C-alpha positions as CSV (number, residue, x, y, z in Angstrom):
1,M,0.0,0.0,0.0
2,F,1.3,3.5,-0.8
3,T,0.1,7.0,-0.5
4,Q,-0.1,8.9,-3.7
5,K,0.4,12.7,-3.9
6,I,-1.6,14.4,-6.6
7,Y,-0.5,17.6,-8.2
8,S,-2.1,19.6,-10.9
9,V,0.4,20.2,-13.7
10,V,-1.9,22.8,-15.3
11,S,-1.9,24.9,-12.1
12,L,1.9,25.1,-12.0
13,S,3.4,28.2,-13.7
14,V,6.8,27.7,-15.3
15,A,8.4,29.6,-12.5
16,N,6.8,27.5,-9.8
17,L,7.7,24.4,-11.8
18,L,11.4,25.4,-11.9
19,L,11.3,26.2,-8.1
20,F,9.8,22.8,-7.6
21,V,12.6,21.1,-9.5
22,F,15.4,23.0,-7.8
23,S,14.0,22.4,-4.3
24,S,13.9,18.7,-5.0
25,I,17.6,18.2,-5.7
26,V,19.3,17.3,-2.4
27,F,22.9,16.4,-2.3
28,G,22.7,15.3,-5.9
29,Q,19.8,12.9,-5.3
30,A,16.6,13.7,-7.1
31,A,13.3,13.4,-5.2
32,N,9.9,14.5,-6.4
33,L,11.3,16.2,-9.5
34,L,7.9,15.9,-11.3
35,P,4.3,15.9,-10.2
36,S,3.0,12.5,-9.2
37,I,0.9,10.5,-11.6
38,P,-2.7,10.8,-10.5
39,K,-5.4,8.1,-10.6
40,G,-7.4,8.4,-13.8
41,D,-11.1,7.7,-14.3
42,I,-10.7,4.7,-16.5
43,G,-11.1,1.3,-14.8
44,I,-10.0,-1.9,-16.4
45,R,-10.3,-5.6,-15.6
46,L,-7.5,-8.1,-15.8
47,N,-8.7,-11.5,-17.0
48,T,-6.4,-14.5,-16.4
49,V,-5.4,-16.2,-19.7
50,A,-2.7,-18.3,-18.1
51,S,-1.0,-18.7,-14.7
52,G,1.8,-20.9,-13.5
53,L,4.2,-19.1,-15.9
54,G,7.7,-17.8,-15.1
55,A,8.1,-14.3,-16.5
56,P,5.8,-13.6,-19.4
57,L,7.2,-10.5,-21.1
58,F,5.8,-10.1,-24.6
59,A,3.1,-11.4,-26.9
60,T,2.2,-10.8,-30.5
61,N,0.4,-12.3,-33.4
62,A,1.8,-13.4,-36.8
63,P,0.8,-11.2,-39.7
64,D,-2.8,-11.9,-41.0
65,D,-3.3,-14.5,-38.3
66,P,-6.2,-13.7,-35.9
67,S,-6.3,-17.1,-34.3
68,R,-3.1,-17.2,-32.1
69,L,-0.8,-15.3,-29.9
70,F,2.9,-16.1,-29.5
71,L,3.9,-15.5,-25.9
72,L,7.5,-15.2,-24.7
73,E,8.8,-16.6,-21.5
74,Q,12.0,-14.9,-20.5
75,K,13.6,-18.3,-19.6
76,G,13.6,-19.2,-23.2
77,Q,10.3,-20.4,-24.5
78,V,7.8,-19.3,-27.1
79,L,4.3,-20.4,-26.1
80,V,1.2,-20.5,-28.3
81,V,-2.0,-19.0,-27.0
82,Q,-5.0,-20.3,-29.0
83,N,-8.6,-19.5,-28.0
84,N,-7.3,-18.0,-24.8
85,V,-5.6,-21.2,-23.8
86,V,-1.8,-21.9,-23.7
87,L,-1.0,-25.0,-25.7
88,P,0.9,-27.6,-23.7
89,T,3.9,-27.8,-26.1
90,P,6.0,-24.7,-26.6
91,A,6.4,-23.6,-30.2
92,L,10.1,-23.2,-29.5
93,D,12.3,-24.0,-26.5
94,L,15.6,-22.1,-26.5
95,Q,16.6,-22.9,-22.9
96,S,19.6,-25.0,-24.0
97,L,20.8,-22.1,-26.3
98,I,20.8,-19.7,-23.4
99,A,21.9,-22.2,-20.7
100,G,24.7,-22.1,-18.3
101,A,25.1,-18.6,-16.9
102,H,21.8,-17.7,-18.4
103,V,19.6,-20.0,-16.3
104,Q,17.1,-17.5,-15.0
105,T,17.1,-18.0,-11.2
106,S,17.3,-14.3,-10.3
107,R,14.4,-11.8,-10.5
108,N,16.9,-9.2,-11.3
109,D,18.6,-11.0,-14.3
110,E,17.8,-9.1,-17.5
111,R,19.0,-11.8,-19.9
112,G,17.0,-14.4,-21.6
113,L,14.5,-14.5,-24.5
114,L,13.4,-10.9,-24.9
115,G,11.9,-10.3,-28.3
116,I,10.2,-11.9,-31.3
117,A,9.1,-10.5,-34.6
118,F,7.4,-12.0,-37.7
119,H,8.5,-11.0,-41.1
120,P,5.7,-9.0,-42.9
121,G,5.6,-11.7,-45.6
122,Y,5.2,-14.5,-43.1
123,N,1.8,-15.6,-44.5
124,N,2.5,-14.7,-48.1
125,S,3.8,-17.8,-50.0
126,S,5.3,-15.6,-52.7
127,S,7.3,-13.5,-50.2
128,V,11.0,-14.2,-49.5
129,G,10.0,-13.9,-45.8
130,Y,7.4,-16.6,-46.0
131,Q,7.1,-18.5,-42.6
132,T,10.1,-16.6,-41.3
133,L,10.5,-15.0,-37.9
134,Y,13.2,-13.5,-35.7
135,T,14.1,-13.7,-32.0
136,Y,16.3,-11.6,-29.8
137,S,17.9,-13.4,-26.9
138,S,21.1,-13.8,-24.8
139,Q,23.3,-16.7,-25.6
140,L,26.7,-18.0,-24.8
141,I,29.6,-17.3,-27.1
142,P,31.2,-20.5,-28.5
143,T,34.8,-21.1,-27.6
144,G,37.1,-19.5,-30.1
145,Q,34.5,-17.3,-31.6
146,S,33.8,-13.5,-31.3
147,P,30.5,-11.7,-31.6
148,T,29.7,-9.6,-34.7
149,F,30.0,-6.5,-32.5
150,V,32.5,-6.8,-29.7
151,V,32.2,-4.6,-26.6
152,P,34.2,-1.4,-26.5
153,N,37.5,-0.9,-24.7
154,A,38.7,-4.5,-25.3
155,A,36.5,-5.5,-22.3
156,T,35.6,-9.1,-21.9
157,N,32.6,-10.4,-24.0
158,T,31.0,-12.5,-21.3
159,F,28.0,-13.4,-23.5
160,A,26.2,-12.1,-26.5
161,M,22.7,-10.8,-27.4
162,A,21.7,-12.5,-30.7
163,V,19.3,-11.9,-33.5
164,N,18.3,-15.3,-34.9
165,E,16.2,-16.2,-37.8
166,W,13.8,-19.2,-37.7
167,K,11.3,-21.0,-40.0
168,V,8.0,-22.4,-38.9
169,S,7.6,-26.1,-39.4
170,A,6.2,-27.1,-42.8
171,T,3.8,-29.6,-41.2
172,D,2.7,-27.8,-38.0
173,P,2.1,-24.0,-37.8
174,N,2.3,-24.2,-34.0
175,V,5.9,-25.4,-34.1
176,I,9.0,-23.3,-34.9
177,D,11.7,-25.6,-36.4
178,P,14.6,-25.7,-33.9
179,L,16.9,-26.8,-36.7
180,S,16.2,-23.8,-38.9
181,R,18.1,-21.3,-36.9
182,R,20.3,-18.8,-38.8
183,E,22.3,-16.4,-36.8
184,V,21.9,-12.9,-38.2
185,F,24.3,-11.1,-35.9
186,T,25.4,-11.0,-32.2
187,L,26.3,-8.2,-29.9
188,G,28.9,-8.8,-27.2
189,K,28.0,-7.9,-23.6
190,N,30.2,-7.4,-20.6
191,A,27.5,-6.6,-18.0
192,N,24.3,-8.6,-17.5
193,N,21.9,-5.7,-17.6
194,H,20.7,-3.2,-20.1
195,N,20.1,-5.6,-23.0
196,G,17.3,-3.6,-24.6
197,G,14.8,-6.2,-25.9
198,A,12.4,-4.9,-28.5
199,I,12.5,-6.2,-32.0
200,E,9.8,-5.0,-34.4
201,F,9.2,-4.7,-38.1
202,G,8.2,-1.2,-39.2
203,P,5.8,-0.1,-41.8
204,D,8.8,0.2,-44.2
205,G,9.4,-3.5,-43.9
206,Y,12.7,-3.1,-42.0
207,L,13.5,-4.7,-38.7
208,Y,14.1,-2.3,-35.8
209,L,16.0,-3.4,-32.7
210,S,16.5,-1.6,-29.3
211,I,19.9,-2.1,-27.7
212,G,20.8,-1.0,-24.2
213,D,23.9,1.1,-23.4
214,G,26.0,-1.8,-22.3
215,G,25.0,-2.2,-18.7
216,N,26.4,-1.4,-15.3
217,S,25.0,2.1,-14.4
218,R,25.3,5.7,-15.5
219,D,26.8,4.6,-18.9
220,V,30.1,4.0,-17.0
221,G,32.0,0.7,-16.7
222,P,34.6,-1.6,-18.3
223,S,32.8,-1.7,-21.7
224,H,31.8,2.0,-21.8
225,I,33.7,4.5,-24.0
226,E,35.4,7.4,-22.5
227,P,34.9,10.3,-22.6
228,G,31.1,10.5,-23.0
229,G,29.8,6.9,-22.7
230,N,28.2,4.6,-25.2
231,G,24.9,6.3,-25.7
232,Q,26.4,9.4,-27.4
233,N,29.1,7.5,-29.3
234,L,28.3,6.4,-32.9
235,T,31.1,3.9,-33.1
236,T,29.2,1.3,-31.0
237,P,25.7,-0.1,-31.4
238,L,25.2,0.1,-27.6
239,G,22.6,2.7,-26.5
240,K,20.9,2.8,-29.9
241,I,18.0,1.7,-32.0
242,L,19.2,-0.2,-35.1
243,R,17.4,-0.8,-38.4
244,I,18.3,-3.6,-40.8
245,D,16.9,-5.9,-43.4
246,P,17.5,-9.2,-41.7
247,L,16.9,-11.5,-44.6
248,S,19.9,-13.3,-46.1
249,P,21.3,-11.0,-48.9
250,A,21.2,-14.0,-51.3
251,L,17.4,-13.8,-51.2
252,T,17.3,-10.1,-52.2
253,P,19.9,-9.8,-55.0
254,T,18.3,-6.8,-56.6
255,S,18.2,-4.7,-53.4
256,I,20.1,-1.4,-53.4
257,D,20.8,-1.8,-49.7
258,P,24.4,-2.7,-49.0
259,Q,25.3,-5.9,-47.2
260,S,26.5,-6.0,-43.6
261,S,30.1,-6.6,-42.7
262,N,29.3,-10.2,-41.8
263,G,27.3,-10.8,-45.0
264,Q,24.2,-12.0,-43.2
265,Y,21.8,-9.1,-43.7
266,R,21.4,-5.7,-45.4
267,I,21.6,-2.2,-44.1
268,P,18.9,0.3,-45.4
269,S,20.5,2.7,-47.8
270,D,18.8,5.6,-46.1
271,N,20.0,4.9,-42.6
272,P,21.1,8.2,-41.2
273,F,24.7,7.4,-40.4
274,L,25.5,5.0,-43.3
275,S,28.0,7.4,-44.7
276,T,29.3,8.8,-41.4
277,A,33.0,7.9,-40.9
278,Q,33.5,5.3,-38.2
279,A,29.8,5.2,-37.3
280,V,28.0,1.9,-37.0
281,P,25.8,2.0,-40.2
282,E,22.9,0.1,-38.6
283,I,22.1,2.9,-36.2
284,Y,18.7,4.6,-36.7
285,A,18.6,6.6,-33.4
286,Y,20.9,7.1,-30.5
287,G,21.4,8.6,-27.0
288,L,19.2,5.9,-25.3
289,R,19.8,4.1,-22.0
290,N,17.8,0.9,-22.2
291,V,14.7,0.8,-24.4
292,Y,13.2,-2.4,-23.1
293,R,10.1,-2.0,-25.2
294,M,9.0,0.0,-28.2
295,A,6.1,-0.4,-30.7
296,F,4.8,1.0,-33.8
297,D,1.3,2.6,-33.7
298,R,-0.9,0.5,-36.0
299,L,-2.7,3.6,-37.2
300,D,0.0,6.1,-38.1
301,G,3.2,4.1,-38.0
302,K,4.9,6.2,-35.3
303,L,7.5,4.4,-33.3
304,I,6.9,4.9,-29.5
305,A,9.7,3.8,-27.2
306,A,9.9,3.6,-23.4
307,D,13.4,4.3,-22.2
308,V,14.3,3.0,-18.7
309,G,15.9,5.7,-16.5
310,Q,18.8,5.7,-14.1
311,G,17.9,6.9,-10.7
312,N,15.4,9.7,-11.5
313,I,13.4,9.8,-14.7
314,E,11.4,7.3,-16.9
315,E,10.5,8.6,-20.3
316,I,8.4,8.0,-23.4
317,N,9.8,9.0,-26.7
318,L,8.7,9.4,-30.3
319,I,11.6,7.9,-32.3
320,V,12.7,9.7,-35.4
321,K,15.4,8.9,-37.9
322,G,18.8,10.2,-36.7
323,G,17.4,11.4,-33.4
324,N,19.7,11.9,-30.4
325,Y,17.7,11.3,-27.2
326,G,20.3,12.7,-24.9
327,W,21.5,9.9,-22.6
328,A,23.9,10.2,-20.8
329,L,24.1,14.0,-21.1
330,K,20.5,14.1,-20.0
331,E,18.1,11.9,-18.1
332,G,14.7,12.7,-19.4
333,D,14.8,16.5,-19.9
334,F,17.1,17.1,-17.0
335,S,20.8,17.6,-17.4
336,Y,22.8,14.7,-16.1
337,D,26.4,14.1,-14.9
338,R,27.2,10.5,-15.8
339,L,30.3,10.4,-13.5
340,T,28.5,11.4,-10.3
341,G,24.9,10.4,-11.2
342,V,23.7,13.9,-10.3
343,V,20.8,15.5,-12.1
344,G,20.8,19.2,-12.8
345,I,18.5,21.8,-14.3
346,R,15.5,21.0,-16.4
347,T,16.4,22.3,-19.8
348,I,13.0,22.2,-21.5
349,E,9.8,23.9,-20.6
350,P,6.4,22.4,-21.2
351,S,5.4,23.2,-24.8
352,N,2.4,23.0,-27.1
353,S,3.9,20.4,-29.5
354,L,1.7,17.4,-29.9
355,L,4.2,14.6,-29.4
356,I,6.5,16.0,-32.0
357,D,9.8,15.9,-30.1
358,P,11.4,19.3,-30.5
359,I,15.1,19.1,-31.3
360,R,17.0,21.4,-28.9
361,G,20.8,21.6,-29.3
362,N,21.0,18.3,-31.2
363,Q,19.1,16.4,-28.4
364,I,15.5,15.3,-28.4
365,D,13.7,15.3,-25.1
366,P,10.8,13.1,-24.1
367,G,7.6,13.6,-26.0
368,T,5.6,16.7,-25.0
369,G,2.0,17.7,-25.0
370,L,-0.2,20.6,-24.2
371,L,-0.1,19.9,-20.4
372,R,3.2,18.1,-19.6
373,T,6.2,16.1,-20.8
374,L,5.8,12.4,-21.2
375,E,8.0,11.4,-18.3
376,Y,7.8,10.7,-14.6
377,D,10.1,10.4,-11.6
378,H,10.9,7.6,-9.2
379,Q,8.2,8.4,-6.7
380,D,5.9,6.6,-9.3
381,G,8.1,3.6,-10.2
382,I,11.6,2.3,-10.9
383,S,11.6,1.0,-14.4
384,I,9.2,1.8,-17.2
385,T,7.6,-1.2,-19.0
386,G,6.6,0.0,-22.5
387,G,3.4,-1.1,-24.1
388,F,1.3,-0.2,-27.1
389,V,-0.9,2.6,-28.5
390,Y,-4.4,1.1,-28.1
391,R,-6.2,0.5,-31.3
392,G,-8.7,-2.1,-30.2
393,N,-12.5,-1.8,-30.0
394,G,-13.2,-3.1,-26.5
395,I,-12.5,0.0,-24.4
396,T,-13.5,3.1,-26.4
397,D,-12.0,5.8,-24.1
398,L,-8.6,4.2,-24.5
399,Y,-8.5,4.4,-28.2
400,G,-5.3,6.2,-29.3
401,K,-3.8,6.3,-25.8
402,Y,-0.5,4.7,-25.0
403,I,-0.9,1.8,-22.5
404,F,2.2,1.0,-20.4
405,G,3.3,0.2,-16.9
406,D,6.2,0.3,-14.5
407,L,8.0,-2.8,-13.1
408,A,7.5,-1.9,-9.4
409,L,7.0,0.8,-6.9
410,V,9.2,-1.0,-4.3
411,P,12.8,-1.2,-5.5
412,G,15.6,-3.6,-4.6
413,A,15.6,-7.4,-4.3
414,N,12.1,-7.4,-2.8
415,R,10.7,-5.2,-5.5
416,A,6.9,-5.3,-5.6
417,N,3.7,-3.4,-6.7
418,G,3.9,-3.0,-10.4
419,R,1.6,-0.3,-11.8
420,L,-0.4,0.2,-15.0
421,F,-0.8,3.6,-16.7
422,Y,-2.3,5.2,-19.8
423,A,-0.9,8.3,-21.5
424,D,-2.6,10.8,-23.8
425,L,0.1,11.4,-26.4
426,E,-1.5,14.7,-27.5
427,T,-1.9,16.4,-24.1
428,G,1.0,14.6,-22.4
429,E,-1.2,13.6,-19.5
430,I,-0.3,10.3,-17.7
431,N,-2.9,8.6,-15.5
432,E,-2.9,5.4,-13.5
433,F,-5.6,2.8,-14.3
434,L,-8.2,2.0,-11.7
435,L,-8.2,-1.7,-10.9
436,P,-11.5,-2.2,-8.9
437,Q,-11.3,-6.0,-8.9
438,F,-8.3,-5.9,-6.6
439,N,-8.2,-4.9,-2.9
440,G,-6.9,-1.4,-2.7
441,G,-7.0,-1.0,-6.4
442,I,-3.5,-2.4,-6.9
443,L,-2.1,-5.6,-8.3
444,P,-2.3,-8.4,-5.7
445,N,0.6,-10.2,-4.0
446,G,3.2,-7.6,-5.0
447,L,3.1,-8.6,-8.6
448,T,5.5,-6.7,-10.9
449,V,4.8,-5.7,-14.5
450,Y,7.1,-7.5,-17.0
451,G,5.5,-6.8,-20.4
452,F,2.6,-6.3,-22.7
453,G,1.0,-8.1,-25.6
454,Q,-1.2,-7.1,-28.5
455,D,-3.4,-9.4,-30.6
456,Y,-4.7,-9.2,-34.2
457,Q,-7.8,-7.2,-33.1
458,G,-5.6,-4.6,-31.2
459,E,-6.7,-5.8,-27.8
460,L,-4.0,-5.8,-25.1
461,Y,-2.5,-8.1,-22.5
462,V,-0.1,-7.8,-19.6
463,G,2.4,-10.2,-18.1
464,V,3.2,-10.1,-14.4
465,T,5.1,-12.1,-11.9
466,N,6.4,-11.9,-8.3
467,G,9.0,-14.7,-8.8
468,P,12.0,-15.6,-10.9
469,P,11.8,-16.2,-14.7
470,N,12.2,-20.0,-14.1
471,G,9.5,-20.0,-11.4
472,T,5.7,-20.5,-11.5
473,A,4.4,-17.1,-10.2
474,G,3.8,-15.5,-13.6
475,I,0.3,-14.6,-14.9
476,F,-0.7,-13.5,-18.3
477,Y,-3.8,-11.3,-18.3
478,R,-6.1,-10.0,-21.0
479,I,-7.2,-6.3,-20.5
480,T,-10.9,-5.7,-20.8
481,A,-13.4,-3.0,-19.8
482,V,-14.7,-3.0,-16.3
483,P,-18.1,-4.6,-16.0
484,E,-21.2,-2.5,-15.3
485,P,-21.1,-1.2,-11.7
486,S,-23.8,-3.6,-10.5
487,T,-21.8,-6.6,-11.7
488,A,-18.5,-5.1,-10.5
489,V,-19.8,-4.7,-7.0
490,L,-20.5,-8.4,-6.9
491,L,-16.9,-9.1,-8.1
492,C,-15.4,-6.8,-5.6
493,A,-17.3,-8.4,-2.7
494,G,-17.0,-5.2,-0.8
495,A,-13.2,-5.3,-0.9
496,C,-12.7,-2.3,-3.2
497,S,-14.2,1.0,-4.1
498,L,-16.0,1.8,-7.3
499,V,-16.0,5.5,-6.7
500,G,-14.4,7.6,-9.3
501,Y,-14.3,5.5,-12.4
502,R,-16.5,5.1,-15.4
503,S,-17.4,1.8,-16.9
504,R,-16.3,1.3,-20.4
505,R,-18.6,-0.9,-22.5
506,K,-17.5,-2.7,-25.6
507,V,-19.0,-1.1,-28.7
508,S,-19.0,-2.2,-32.3
509,K,-16.9,0.2,-34.3
510,N,-14.8,-0.3,-37.3
511,R,-11.4,1.2,-36.7
512,V,-8.2,0.5,-38.7
């Protein structure tokens, strides 16, 4: 249980806001830098699809396939959800590939199977991407081999993050052929944390991949470039979003896109740093700390990324080609000293731009709206868990809003109390969902928010757990509208309050 302070952003003048910021910096430690996230007036219900999981962190459908969801378990399994039931046999089991040091016994271990993406031509028999998909996971480096991208500073490559290509079985669409693996590329890692994790095909048909800054903290450590860190340095893929064509170049002989240095994929010819000396040509955007999740809006194709902060600020960004998102010169829109971890002045004022990130001094701050910047501080959470722009039909008032969460409100080894939010990308307002089915309106049993899923219809899911990835405490929920108050009262059984929320009925509307 926690007490939530509610501030009105609208009532703060710029002068008062700056005073609020400066008075919150004590001995270099930021506290209450930003107004607390208030409770919203939208209630949702979480319906159990599967329990007894480990750490369910992402779910998606294959293109043009409304019948199934592919659900990722961090420990290394791809599960199939069909008719709201998890099939008993995983579509793919990678636990042996990420075995050894990668056995997921710790709640704080960020390695494992983190992302999956289906080629846009997956269901098109005439496409070179037919029945092809990609995963992003940690794996051991075979003796005597080096990763495609080694860590900077000649630091030890203790393991690698790998993009692997797979084919679905020709005889069973619920099975991914374990013998079909083709390694696209690997990224050496020295520290276990900050692995990114999102892998998504964009509207342009290219694959986008989020890569963390290399781990440790403050963009400082054995594998971090000095001066300046990895996020701001274009000679390393760490702290970046990459864009590639992952297909084997042999399948696209007429493409104008150049081949990669390892010959396993192509690099888009319009990537922003393709011709920049010493720059990694795969880079699409940079200055990011650890984008664990990002997703394209199904309606307008905008790429929305949630960047996990250091000790102060969690942020939501609109990713644009060539954009520099400031880390580690900035944390959110606050100046940042990466050597001391001290945040300084806030260098952007609330503006009227509608989630069009203004470029100020070659850095892009978090998305801004009419009322506030799309960021929050650590009085409201410790690690942003990115989600999706809602384009479903089930909860009308959520249409067009960004649905996301935060891992936990309680930090440390005993982290607990994940939270669920929605953001209006035009106004910049962030609100916390009401959860009237649970006592106190919070997730039960200290559950933490690990990730989200989206199905063919645009409806959303959330994966939670209060145990390790190889445990059985994980739950995969489907997000739906809260029932009518009379029904909801029976469900609450007097344990929760229904005051202050509006029920959202499902309506029949055709939305793209």
